[in-house]
C-alpha positions as CSV (number, residue, x, y, z in Angstrom):
1,X,18.2,14.6,6.3
2,X,19.9,14.7,9.7
3,X,17.9,14.4,12.8
4,X,18.7,17.8,14.5
5,X,17.9,16.6,18.0
6,X,20.2,13.6,17.7
7,X,23.0,15.8,16.2
8,X,22.6,18.4,18.9
9,X,22.9,15.9,21.7
10,X,26.0,14.4,20.1
11,X,27.6,17.8,19.6
12,X,27.0,18.8,23.2
13,X,28.7,15.7,24.4
14,X,31.6,16.1,22.0
15,X,32.1,19.8,22.8
16,X,32.1,19.0,26.5
17,X,34.9,16.5,26.1
18,X,37.0,18.5,23.7
19,X,36.4,22.1,24.7
20,X,36.0,21.9,28.4
21,X,39.4,20.1,28.7
22,X,41.0,21.8,25.8
23,X,43.6,23.9,27.8
24,X,45.3,20.8,29.1
25,X,45.7,19.2,25.6
26,X,48.8,19.5,23.5
27,X,47.8,19.3,19.9
28,X,49.5,17.3,17.2
29,X,49.8,17.4,13.5
30,X,47.1,15.5,11.7
31,X,47.9,12.1,10.3
32,X,46.1,10.0,7.7
33,X,44.3,6.7,8.5
34,X,44.8,4.3,5.5
35,X,42.0,1.9,4.7
36,X,42.8,-1.7,5.3
37,X,45.9,-0.7,7.2
38,X,47.2,-0.4,10.8
39,X,48.5,2.8,12.5
40,X,50.4,2.8,15.7
41,X,50.2,5.8,18.1
42,X,51.1,6.9,21.5
43,X,49.9,9.4,24.1
44,X,52.7,11.0,26.2
45,X,52.9,13.8,28.8
46,X,54.1,16.1,25.9
47,X,51.7,14.8,23.3
48,X,48.3,13.9,24.9
49,X,46.2,14.2,21.7
50,X,46.5,12.5,18.4
51,X,44.4,13.5,15.4
52,X,43.9,11.3,12.3
53,X,42.3,12.3,9.0
54,X,40.1,9.8,7.1
55,X,39.1,10.5,3.5
56,X,36.0,8.6,2.4
57,X,35.6,8.9,-1.4
58,X,32.3,7.0,-1.8
59,X,29.3,5.9,0.2
60,X,30.0,2.9,2.5
61,X,30.8,1.5,5.8
62,X,33.9,2.5,7.9
63,X,35.1,0.1,10.6
64,X,37.7,1.1,13.2
65,X,39.3,-1.5,15.4
66,X,40.9,0.4,18.3
67,X,43.3,-1.3,20.8
68,X,44.6,0.7,23.8
69,X,47.6,0.1,26.1
70,X,47.1,3.5,27.7
71,X,47.0,3.5,31.5
72,X,44.2,3.7,32.5
73,X,41.6,5.3,30.2
74,X,41.7,7.0,26.8
75,X,39.0,9.1,25.1
76,X,38.1,8.9,21.4
77,X,36.0,11.2,19.2
78,X,35.0,10.6,15.6
79,X,33.7,13.7,13.7
80,X,33.0,14.9,10.2
81,X,34.8,17.6,8.2
82,X,32.7,20.3,9.8
83,X,33.8,19.2,13.3
84,X,30.4,17.8,14.1
85,X,30.9,14.8,16.5
86,X,29.5,11.5,15.2
87,X,30.7,9.3,18.0
88,X,32.6,9.7,21.3
89,X,33.5,7.3,24.1
90,X,36.2,6.3,26.5
91,X,38.0,3.0,26.8
92,X,39.8,1.4,29.8
93,X,43.0,-0.6,29.4
94,X,46.7,-0.9,30.3
95,X,49.9,-2.2,28.9
96,X,49.3,-5.6,30.6
97,X,45.6,-5.7,29.9
98,X,44.9,-3.8,26.6
99,X,41.4,-2.5,26.0
100,X,39.6,-2.8,22.7
101,X,36.7,-1.2,20.9
102,X,35.4,-2.0,17.4
103,X,33.3,0.8,15.9
104,X,31.4,0.9,12.6
105,X,29.6,3.7,10.8
106,X,27.7,4.0,7.6
107,X,28.9,7.2,6.0
108,X,28.5,9.4,3.0
109,X,31.6,10.5,1.0
110,X,33.6,13.2,2.8
111,X,36.4,14.0,5.2
112,X,36.4,12.7,8.8
113,X,38.7,12.9,11.8
114,X,39.5,10.3,14.4
115,X,40.8,11.9,17.6
116,X,42.5,10.0,20.5
117,X,43.2,12.1,23.6
118,X,43.8,12.0,27.4
119,X,41.6,14.2,29.6
120,X,43.3,13.4,32.9
121,X,45.9,16.2,33.0
122,X,48.4,14.1,31.0
123,X,48.5,11.2,33.5
124,X,47.1,8.6,31.2
125,X,49.9,7.6,28.8
126,X,50.7,4.6,26.6
127,X,50.5,3.2,23.1
128,X,47.5,2.3,20.9
129,X,46.8,0.8,17.5
130,X,44.1,1.7,14.9
131,X,43.0,-0.8,12.2
132,X,40.8,0.7,9.6
133,X,38.6,-1.0,6.9
134,X,36.1,0.2,4.4
135,X,33.3,-1.5,2.5
136,X,31.7,0.5,-0.3
137,X,28.0,0.4,-0.9
138,X,26.5,0.7,-4.4
139,X,23.1,2.3,-4.3
140,X,20.4,3.5,-6.7
141,X,18.9,6.2,-4.5
142,X,19.7,9.7,-6.0
143,X,20.6,12.3,-3.4
144,X,19.2,14.7,-2.4
145,X,15.9,12.8,-1.8
146,X,15.2,13.9,1.8
147,X,11.7,15.2,1.4
148,X,8.7,15.3,-0.9
149,X,10.0,18.3,-2.8
150,X,13.2,16.2,-3.6
151,X,11.5,12.8,-3.9
152,X,13.1,10.3,-6.3
153,X,10.7,8.7,-8.8
154,X,10.2,5.0,-8.1
155,X,10.0,2.8,-11.1
156,X,7.6,-0.1,-11.0
157,X,9.0,-3.6,-11.3
158,X,12.6,-2.6,-10.5
159,X,14.5,-3.1,-7.2
160,X,16.0,0.1,-5.8
161,X,18.9,-0.2,-3.5
162,X,19.0,2.6,-0.9
163,X,21.3,3.5,2.0
164,X,20.7,5.3,5.3
165,X,23.9,6.8,6.8
166,X,24.9,8.9,9.7
167,X,24.4,12.0,7.6
168,X,21.4,10.8,5.5
169,X,18.7,9.3,7.7
170,X,15.7,9.6,5.4
171,X,15.0,8.8,1.7
172,X,11.8,9.8,0.0
173,X,10.4,8.2,-3.2
174,X,7.5,9.4,-5.4
175,X,4.9,7.2,-7.0
176,X,2.5,8.6,-9.6
177,X,-0.6,6.6,-10.3
178,X,-2.5,7.5,-13.4
179,X,-5.4,5.3,-12.5
180,X,-6.8,3.6,-9.4
181,X,-5.4,0.2,-8.4
182,X,-3.3,-1.9,-6.0
183,X,0.2,-0.8,-5.1
184,X,2.5,-3.6,-3.9
185,X,5.6,-2.9,-1.8
186,X,8.4,-5.4,-1.0
187,X,11.1,-4.0,1.3
188,X,14.2,-5.8,2.7
189,X,16.1,-4.0,5.3
190,X,19.7,-4.5,6.4
191,X,19.5,-1.5,8.6
192,X,20.7,-2.0,12.2
193,X,18.2,-2.2,13.9
194,X,15.0,-0.4,13.1
195,X,13.7,1.1,9.9
196,X,10.5,3.0,9.5
197,X,8.4,3.1,6.3
198,X,5.4,5.3,5.6
199,X,3.1,6.2,2.7
200,X,1.5,9.6,2.3
201,X,-0.7,11.3,-0.3
202,X,-0.1,14.7,-1.9
203,X,-1.9,16.3,1.1
204,X,0.5,14.7,3.5
205,X,-2.2,12.4,4.8
206,X,-0.7,9.2,6.1
207,X,-2.0,5.9,4.6
208,X,0.2,3.7,6.8
209,X,3.3,3.7,9.0
210,X,5.3,0.6,10.0
211,X,8.5,-0.1,11.9
212,X,10.7,-3.1,10.7
213,X,13.5,-4.7,12.7
214,X,16.5,-6.2,11.0
215,X,20.3,-6.2,10.7
216,X,23.1,-6.7,8.2
217,X,23.2,-10.4,9.0
218,X,19.4,-10.9,9.6
219,X,17.5,-8.6,7.3
220,X,14.0,-7.7,8.1
221,X,11.1,-8.1,5.6
222,X,8.1,-5.9,4.9
223,X,5.5,-6.9,2.3
224,X,2.3,-5.0,1.9
225,X,-0.3,-3.9,-0.7
226,X,-2.6,-0.9,-0.5
227,X,-5.5,0.1,-2.8
228,X,-5.3,3.7,-3.9
229,X,-7.0,6.2,-6.2
230,X,-5.1,7.9,-9.0
231,X,-2.7,10.5,-7.6
232,X,0.8,11.3,-6.3
233,X,2.1,9.4,-3.3
234,X,5.3,9.5,-1.3
235,X,7.1,6.6,0.3
236,X,9.4,7.6,3.2
237,X,12.1,5.3,4.5
238,X,14.0,6.5,7.6
239,X,15.9,5.4,10.7
240,X,14.3,4.3,13.9
241,X,13.7,7.7,15.5
242,X,15.1,10.9,16.9
243,X,17.1,9.1,19.6
244,X,18.7,6.5,17.4
245,X,21.2,6.2,14.6
246,X,19.9,3.1,12.7
247,X,21.8,2.9,9.4
248,X,22.5,0.5,6.6
249,X,21.3,-0.7,3.2
250,X,17.7,-1.6,2.1
251,X,16.1,-2.8,-1.1
252,X,12.7,-1.6,-2.2
253,X,10.5,-3.0,-5.0
254,X,7.1,-1.8,-6.1
255,X,4.6,-3.1,-8.5
256,X,1.1,-1.8,-9.5
257,X,-2.0,-3.5,-10.8
258,X,-4.7,-1.2,-12.1
259,X,-8.3,-1.9,-10.9
260,X,-9.9,-1.2,-14.2
261,X,-12.9,0.0,-12.4
262,X,-15.8,1.6,-14.2
263,X,-17.5,3.8,-11.6
264,X,-17.4,7.5,-12.3
265,X,-16.0,9.5,-9.4
266,X,-17.0,11.3,-7.3
267,X,-19.9,9.1,-6.3
268,X,-19.6,9.2,-2.5
269,X,-23.2,10.1,-1.7
270,X,-26.7,10.4,-3.0
271,X,-26.0,13.9,-4.4
272,X,-23.1,12.6,-6.5
273,X,-24.7,9.3,-7.4
274,X,-24.7,8.3,-11.0
275,X,-27.5,6.3,-12.7
276,X,-26.6,2.6,-12.7
277,X,-27.4,0.7,-15.9
278,X,-29.7,-2.3,-15.5
279,X,-28.5,-5.7,-16.7
280,X,-24.9,-4.6,-17.0
281,X,-22.1,-5.9,-14.8
282,X,-19.9,-3.1,-13.6
283,X,-16.5,-3.2,-11.8
284,X,-16.2,-0.9,-8.8
285,X,-13.3,-0.3,-6.4
286,X,-13.0,0.6,-2.8
287,X,-9.7,2.1,-1.8
288,X,-7.8,3.7,1.1
289,X,-9.0,7.2,-0.1
290,X,-12.4,6.2,-1.5
291,X,-14.3,4.0,0.9
292,X,-17.8,4.3,-0.5
293,X,-19.5,4.2,-3.9
294,X,-23.2,5.2,-4.3
295,X,-25.3,4.5,-7.4
296,X,-28.8,5.8,-8.4
297,X,-31.6,3.4,-9.4
298,X,-34.8,4.6,-11.0
299,X,-37.8,2.3,-11.0
300,X,-40.6,3.5,-13.4
301,X,-43.2,1.1,-12.0
302,X,-43.5,-1.6,-9.4
303,X,-40.9,-4.2,-10.2
304,X,-39.0,-7.0,-8.9
305,X,-35.4,-5.8,-8.6
306,X,-32.4,-8.2,-8.3
307,X,-29.0,-7.2,-6.9
308,X,-26.0,-9.4,-7.6
309,X,-22.7,-8.4,-5.8
310,X,-19.4,-10.3,-6.0
311,X,-16.9,-8.8,-3.6
312,X,-13.1,-9.1,-3.7
313,X,-12.9,-6.6,-0.9
314,X,-10.7,-7.7,2.1
315,X,-12.5,-8.7,4.2
316,X,-16.0,-7.2,4.2
317,X,-18.1,-5.0,1.9
318,X,-21.4,-3.5,3.1
319,X,-24.3,-3.5,0.6
320,X,-27.1,-1.0,1.4
321,X,-30.2,-0.1,-0.6
322,X,-32.2,2.9,0.6
323,X,-34.9,5.2,-0.7
324,X,-35.0,9.0,-1.1
325,X,-36.0,9.3,2.6
326,X,-32.9,7.4,3.6
327,X,-35.0,4.5,4.8
328,X,-33.0,1.3,4.4
329,X,-34.6,-1.4,2.2
330,X,-31.7,-3.8,2.2
331,X,-28.4,-4.0,4.2
332,X,-26.1,-7.0,4.0
333,X,-22.4,-7.7,4.9
334,X,-20.6,-9.6,2.2
335,X,-17.4,-11.3,3.4
336,X,-14.7,-12.2,1.0
337,X,-11.1,-11.5,-0.2
338,X,-9.0,-11.2,-3.3
339,X,-8.5,-15.0,-3.5
340,X,-11.9,-16.1,-2.1
341,X,-14.5,-13.6,-3.3
342,X,-17.9,-13.4,-1.5
343,X,-21.2,-13.1,-3.2
344,X,-24.7,-11.8,-2.3
345,X,-27.8,-12.1,-4.4
346,X,-30.8,-10.1,-3.2
347,X,-34.3,-9.8,-4.7
348,X,-36.8,-7.2,-3.6
349,X,-40.1,-5.7,-5.0
350,X,-39.8,-1.9,-5.3
351,X,-42.6,0.6,-6.0
352,X,-42.1,3.4,-8.5
353,X,-39.4,5.8,-7.4
354,X,-35.7,6.6,-7.0
355,X,-33.4,4.5,-4.9
356,X,-29.7,4.5,-3.9
357,X,-27.4,1.5,-3.8
358,X,-24.3,1.9,-1.6
359,X,-21.2,-0.3,-1.6
360,X,-18.8,0.6,1.3
361,X,-16.4,-0.6,3.9
362,X,-17.1,-0.6,7.6
363,X,-16.7,2.4,9.9
364,X,-13.1,2.9,11.0
365,X,-12.1,0.1,8.7
366,X,-9.7,-0.1,5.8
367,X,-11.4,-2.9,3.9
368,X,-10.6,-2.3,0.2
369,X,-10.6,-4.0,-3.1
370,X,-12.6,-4.6,-6.3
371,X,-16.2,-5.7,-6.6
372,X,-18.6,-6.7,-9.5
373,X,-22.2,-5.3,-9.4
374,X,-25.2,-6.2,-11.5
375,X,-28.8,-4.9,-11.0
376,X,-31.8,-6.3,-12.8
377,X,-35.5,-5.2,-12.8
378,X,-38.6,-7.0,-14.0
379,X,-39.9,-3.9,-15.8
380,X,-37.4,-4.6,-18.6
381,X,-38.8,-8.1,-19.1
382,X,-41.3,-8.6,-21.9
383,X,-45.0,-8.7,-21.0
384,X,-46.7,-11.8,-22.4
385,X,-50.4,-12.7,-22.8
386,X,-52.0,-15.9,-23.9
387,X,-55.4,-16.2,-25.4
388,X,-57.7,-18.8,-24.0
389,X,-57.3,-22.4,-25.3
390,X,-60.1,-24.9,-25.4
391,X,-60.3,-28.6,-26.2
392,X,-61.5,-27.6,-29.7
393,X,-58.6,-25.0,-30.3
394,X,-56.1,-25.7,-33.1
395,X,-53.8,-22.8,-32.2
396,X,-52.2,-21.0,-29.3
397,X,-51.8,-17.2,-29.8
398,X,-51.2,-14.0,-27.8
399,X,-49.2,-10.8,-27.6
400,X,-45.7,-9.9,-26.3
401,X,-42.9,-7.6,-27.1
402,X,-42.1,-7.2,-30.8
403,X,-39.2,-9.3,-31.9
404,X,-39.2,-11.4,-28.7
405,X,-38.4,-15.1,-28.9
406,X,-41.6,-17.0,-27.9
407,X,-41.4,-20.6,-26.8
408,X,-44.4,-22.9,-26.4
409,X,-44.0,-26.1,-24.3
410,X,-46.6,-28.9,-24.2
411,X,-45.4,-31.8,-22.2
412,X,-41.8,-32.6,-23.2
413,X,-42.0,-30.9,-26.6
414,X,-41.1,-27.2,-27.2
415,X,-41.7,-25.0,-30.3
416,X,-40.2,-21.5,-31.0
417,X,-41.5,-18.5,-32.9
418,X,-40.5,-14.8,-33.2
419,X,-43.1,-12.2,-32.4
420,X,-44.0,-10.0,-35.3
421,X,-43.6,-6.2,-35.5
422,X,-46.8,-5.8,-33.5
423,X,-45.9,-8.4,-30.9
424,X,-48.3,-11.0,-32.1
425,X,-47.4,-14.7,-32.0
426,X,-49.2,-17.9,-33.0
427,X,-48.6,-21.7,-32.8
428,X,-50.6,-24.4,-34.6
429,X,-51.5,-27.3,-32.3
430,X,-53.5,-30.4,-32.4
431,X,-56.6,-30.5,-30.2
432,X,-55.6,-31.0,-26.6
433,X,-57.4,-32.6,-23.7
434,X,-59.0,-30.4,-21.2
435,X,-56.7,-29.7,-18.3
436,X,-53.5,-29.9,-20.4
437,X,-50.9,-27.3,-19.3
438,X,-49.4,-25.1,-21.9
439,X,-46.4,-22.9,-21.0
440,X,-45.5,-19.8,-23.1
441,X,-42.2,-18.0,-22.5
442,X,-41.1,-14.7,-24.1
443,X,-37.5,-13.8,-24.1
444,X,-35.7,-10.4,-24.8
445,X,-32.2,-9.3,-24.2
446,X,-32.9,-8.7,-20.5
447,X,-34.5,-12.0,-19.6
448,X,-37.6,-14.2,-19.9
449,X,-41.2,-13.9,-18.8
450,X,-43.4,-17.0,-18.5
451,X,-47.1,-17.5,-18.7
452,X,-49.0,-20.8,-18.3
453,X,-52.6,-21.7,-19.3
454,X,-54.7,-24.8,-19.0
455,X,-56.9,-26.1,-21.8
456,X,-60.5,-25.6,-20.9
457,X,-63.5,-27.7,-22.2
């Protein structure tokens, strides 16, 4: 897509040079400029304008090396087949001190004209030479791809070679993500001198915008990742701005790593919060377009609740626990990264009720990435009781959850039983001295409860 402001300014300058002085010019028959060849020309009082036709059959770079022996200045214009000026300038020189100008343009296939003329009432006369060379550029970008409606699909894991030219100053690529994850972009730019790259979603909201400097001999490099939700995105690559013509080749490669997160969206507030399962580790994901996850926790009775968060978020995740009145119970900043995850383990006693657990990035931040979350609660642990034991007792008995694994420890020795269908358990023991400590632990799939008794007289 051509920058209209840039083209308008160029056209005005070209028209001023060609039209304003047109009556004094004597036109000549068009000649052809051969690639990799030399053409000799001359401006005279009778022939003060020479026009050369250049046929470009494929995308590439055209270089014109112009040497002038004209006294004292000569004007040149390079324009496309629609007479739209691409470049114009004047060069000083003479027969004894020739002037020289080397010009280069990245062009699309088409017909062009190179015009040499005198605008000084036929007083500047002399000879000149034109050397023309062409370097083709093989690309993978499929035109037209100048906007989101024409965007070219970008294939993951493949390098796409693109080309910005005088007539094509923007290329747009489309990325479709079927699931949330991390998009990696690797861009090398041989554009002289500035290339701009941006990423937008399907609502034209901009995720990022960067300018990269480079050249054909010293390419610039842009490497970045961004965490995104499932959806359609567009990557725009364009020249440096409305007042520049930065053209050349670039190479773009993208890869995608799915987050494999398990939270159900939307869950961005207490109204949308889904019930979080106890004693299960779940993978969550904060992204550019989803910066908060909220989970619901229901406590049926006063319990000791544990929260275990491992954060791969760059660089900070905020853990917040609050009640139905929005009163904060816990708030903690967990610092970490993809390569060096942070971890927070919190324990708090909560009364019966509903609570909300939020994992978010900071305000005005773009701290994104995966996290692992696990919540435990003592109300799931088996209740265990132990009947009194005296110095005359020959067994230890009590009640716990049915099917629980019960372990009795006396000194350094331990014994195991399985509670029956009614939760009863019993161990035979030899008579113990008064004051001996006996530990009973009961274990179910959620954890272990422990009770200790001392042998009485």
